[in-house]
N, CA, C and O of each residue as an XYZ file, in Angstrom:
288
protein
N       2.614     20.341      2.540
C       3.007     18.934      2.498
C       1.827     18.108      1.992
O       0.675     18.351      2.349
N       2.143     17.143      1.164
C       1.122     16.287      0.586
C       0.594     15.289      1.606
O       1.366     14.660      2.330
N      -0.722     15.149      1.657
C      -1.330     14.192      2.582
C      -1.190     12.780      2.000
O      -1.422     12.570      0.809
N      -0.818     11.833      2.831
C      -0.661     10.443      2.396
C      -2.019      9.886      1.984
O      -3.034     10.119      2.640
N      -2.007      9.159      0.902
C      -3.243      8.543      0.427
C      -3.519      7.264      1.199
O      -2.611      6.582      1.674
N      -4.790      6.969      1.304
C      -5.205      5.738      1.974
C      -4.854      4.535      1.099
O      -4.865      4.615     -0.130
N      -4.545      3.431      1.754
C      -4.200      2.195      1.064
C      -5.295      1.813      0.076
O      -5.015      1.502     -1.082
N      -6.540      1.839      0.535
C      -7.654      1.407     -0.316
C      -7.811      2.306     -1.534
O      -8.188      1.831     -2.605
N      -7.526      3.601     -1.387
C      -7.640      4.523     -2.525
C      -6.571      4.231     -3.578
O      -6.856      4.203     -4.776
N      -5.348      4.015     -3.120
C      -4.248      3.725     -4.046
C      -4.480      2.378     -4.718
O      -4.238      2.231     -5.916
N      -4.946      1.397     -3.956
C      -5.226      0.082     -4.519
C      -6.295      0.180     -5.610
O      -6.177     -0.457     -6.657
N      -7.330      0.972     -5.364
C      -8.400      1.155     -6.352
C      -7.846      1.802     -7.628
O      -8.188      1.393     -8.737
N      -6.991      2.813     -7.457
C      -6.366      3.464     -8.616
C      -5.544      2.454     -9.422
O      -5.598      2.436    -10.652
N      -4.785      1.617     -8.714
C      -3.967      0.604     -9.376
C      -4.848     -0.395    -10.123
O      -4.562     -0.752    -11.266
N      -5.908     -0.837     -9.476
C      -6.834     -1.774    -10.119
C      -7.463     -1.165    -11.366
O      -7.609     -1.842    -12.383
N      -7.834      0.109    -11.290
C      -8.418      0.798    -12.446
C      -7.422      0.854    -13.604
O      -7.780      0.610    -14.757
N      -6.172      1.176    -13.283
C      -5.134      1.237    -14.316
C      -4.935     -0.131    -14.957
O      -4.829     -0.235    -16.179
N      -4.883     -1.175    -14.141
C      -4.686     -2.526    -14.672
C      -5.857     -2.959    -15.552
O      -5.662     -3.615    -16.575
N      -7.061     -2.591    -15.154
C      -8.228     -2.910    -15.984
C      -8.134     -2.216    -17.335
O      -8.425     -2.820    -18.367
N      -7.728     -0.952    -17.331
C      -7.577     -0.208    -18.591
C      -6.508     -0.855    -19.463
O      -6.672     -0.956    -20.679
N      -5.418     -1.291    -18.847
C      -4.352     -1.956    -19.605
C      -4.872     -3.247    -20.226
O      -4.624     -3.522    -21.400
N      -5.591     -4.032    -19.437
C      -6.116     -5.307    -19.934
C      -7.121     -5.124    -21.067
O      -7.222     -5.971    -21.954
N      -7.856     -4.028    -21.037
C      -8.832     -3.755    -22.097
C      -8.205     -3.040    -23.287
O      -8.874     -2.797    -24.291
N      -6.932     -2.705    -23.177
C      -6.246     -2.016    -24.274
C      -6.664     -0.567    -24.402
O      -6.601     -0.005    -25.496
N      -7.084      0.047    -23.324
C      -7.573      1.423    -23.351
C      -6.485      2.467    -23.128
O      -6.748      3.667    -23.204
N      -5.278      2.018    -22.856
C      -4.189      2.969    -22.658
C      -3.370      3.000    -23.941
O      -2.795      1.988    -24.342
N      -3.319      4.164    -24.582
C      -2.548      4.282    -25.821
C      -1.080      3.956    -25.586
O      -0.545      4.215    -24.508
N      -0.445      3.400    -26.574
C       0.951      2.996    -26.468
C       1.843      4.165    -26.059
O       2.845      3.974    -25.371
N       1.478      5.380    -26.484
C       2.258      6.567    -26.121
C       2.195      6.859    -24.626
O       3.087      7.520    -24.094
N       1.179      6.389    -23.951
C       1.002      6.634    -22.527
C       1.357      5.412    -21.674
O       1.391      5.495    -20.446
N       1.617      4.289    -22.328
C       1.836      3.035    -21.611
C       3.039      3.091    -20.677
O       2.968      2.617    -19.543
N       4.136      3.665    -21.145
C       5.338      3.721    -20.311
C       5.063      4.486    -19.019
O       5.431      4.025    -17.939
N       4.423      5.645    -19.118
C       4.115      6.424    -17.921
C       3.128      5.690    -17.021
O       3.248      5.737    -15.797
N       2.162      5.017    -17.619
C       1.181      4.270    -16.829
C       1.844      3.138    -16.051
O       1.510      2.891    -14.892
N       2.778      2.461    -16.692
C       3.497      1.373    -16.031
C       4.361      1.927    -14.894
O       4.420      1.334    -13.817
N       5.027      3.057    -15.128
C       5.841      3.675    -14.074
C       4.976      4.082    -12.885
O       5.351      3.857    -11.734
N       3.830      4.673    -13.161
C       2.918      5.073    -12.086
C       2.408      3.853    -11.325
O       2.323      3.871    -10.097
N       2.071      2.801    -12.055
C       1.596      1.570    -11.417
C       2.690      0.988    -10.520
O       2.406      0.543     -9.408
N       3.922      0.988    -10.990
C       5.040      0.470    -10.198
C       5.222      1.291     -8.921
O       5.483      0.734     -7.855
N       5.087      2.598     -9.027
C       5.184      3.460     -7.849
C       4.086      3.166     -6.846
O       4.319      3.167     -5.637
N       2.884      2.913     -7.354
C       1.762      2.577     -6.471
C       2.000      1.239     -5.781
O       1.689      1.084     -4.600
N       2.543      0.285     -6.502
C       2.844     -1.019     -5.906
C       3.870     -0.856     -4.784
O       3.720     -1.445     -3.714
N       4.908     -0.059     -5.027
C       5.921      0.180     -3.989
C       5.292      0.846     -2.766
O       5.593      0.476     -1.631
N       4.423      1.823     -2.996
C       3.747      2.514     -1.901
C       2.891      1.540     -1.090
O       2.917      1.560      0.140
N       2.138      0.691     -1.783
C       1.281     -0.285     -1.104
C       2.114     -1.275     -0.297
O       1.747     -1.621      0.826
N       3.211     -1.725     -0.846
C       4.098     -2.641     -0.118
C       4.661     -1.981      1.130
O       4.773     -2.618      2.177
N       5.014     -0.706      1.021
C       5.542      0.035      2.164
C       4.493      0.095      3.280
O       4.816     -0.116      4.449
N       3.264      0.378      2.924
C       2.193      0.429      3.921
C       2.004     -0.942      4.557
O       1.845     -1.041      5.774
N       2.020     -1.995      3.756
C       1.857     -3.345      4.290
C       2.975     -3.701      5.268
O       2.720     -4.266      6.331
N       4.216     -3.368      4.903
C       5.350     -3.656      5.796
C       5.216     -2.882      7.104
O       5.457     -3.424      8.183
N       4.835     -1.630      6.999
C       4.665     -0.799      8.189
C       3.551     -1.344      9.081
O       3.698     -1.415     10.301
N       2.454     -1.722      8.467
C       1.329     -2.276      9.217
C       1.720     -3.586      9.874
O       1.387     -3.825     11.035
N       2.422     -4.435      9.139
C       2.859     -5.717      9.691
C       3.771     -5.498     10.893
O       3.637     -6.186     11.905
N       4.689     -4.554     10.792
C       5.601     -4.273     11.896
C       4.833     -3.777     13.116
O       5.132     -4.171     14.243
N       3.850     -2.920     12.895
C       3.062     -2.389     14.007
C       2.231     -3.487     14.670
O       2.151     -3.551     15.897
N       1.613     -4.350     13.861
C       0.812     -5.444     14.411
C       1.710     -6.402     15.194
O       1.341     -6.852     16.279
N       2.877     -6.712     14.651
C       3.820     -7.591     15.343
C       4.222     -6.993     16.687
O       4.292     -7.700     17.692
N       4.486     -5.687     16.701
C       4.848     -5.001     17.941
C       3.713     -5.093     18.963
O       3.952     -5.380     20.136
N       2.496     -4.851     18.521
C       1.348     -4.905     19.425
C       1.157     -6.310     19.979
O       0.920     -6.481     21.174
N       1.259     -7.313     19.115
C       1.097     -8.698     19.571
C       2.186     -9.088     20.558
O       1.924     -9.806     21.523
N       3.410     -8.618     20.322
C       4.509     -8.903     21.242
C       4.233     -8.265     22.601
O       4.474     -8.876     23.642
N       3.728     -7.037     22.584
C       3.391     -6.362     23.839
C       2.301     -7.118     24.590
O       2.344     -7.222     25.816
N       1.331     -7.642     23.861
C       0.256     -8.409     24.484
C       0.814     -9.679     25.124
O       0.463    -10.019     26.254
N       1.693    -10.384     24.387
C       2.272    -11.623     24.906
C       3.098    -11.359     26.156
O       3.065    -12.147     27.101
N       3.840    -10.252     26.168
C       4.698     -9.946     27.293
C       3.924     -9.322     28.441
O       4.428     -9.235     29.560
N       2.711     -8.891     28.170
C       1.905     -8.235     29.196
C       2.215     -6.752     29.227
O       3.350     -6.335     28.997
N       1.210     -5.978     29.508
C       1.399     -4.533     29.569
C       2.140     -4.165     30.838
O       2.138     -4.933     31.799
N       2.780     -2.991     30.858
C       3.511     -2.557     32.056
C       2.628     -2.495     33.282
O       3.104     -2.734     34.392
N       1.349     -2.179     33.113
C       0.437     -2.115     34.251
C       0.284     -3.491     34.906
O       0.181     -3.593     36.128
N       0.270     -4.543     34.091
C       0.098     -5.908     34.603
C       1.336     -6.378     35.357
O       1.233     -7.167     36.296
N       2.503     -5.895     34.946
C       3.743     -6.346     35.560
C       4.108     -5.532     36.797
O       5.058     -5.872     37.502
N       3.377     -4.478     37.064
C       3.728     -3.576     38.159
C       3.245     -4.043     39.442
O       3.465     -3.387     40.460
């Protein structure tokens, strides 16, 4: 099974690709694949952000409601 990449690693890869695109370093023959890969990375990053946001929201809600130990 493939190990999930870290957010910062994928973001760096995406930034590198965008820099190459802006400098015109990606040949037109490779542009379509580069754009598809970049789009996949963006979707992956958004998924991580949504997951992280949900987890943080859950933790904050638990803090507001008090832990089970406090209510016992």
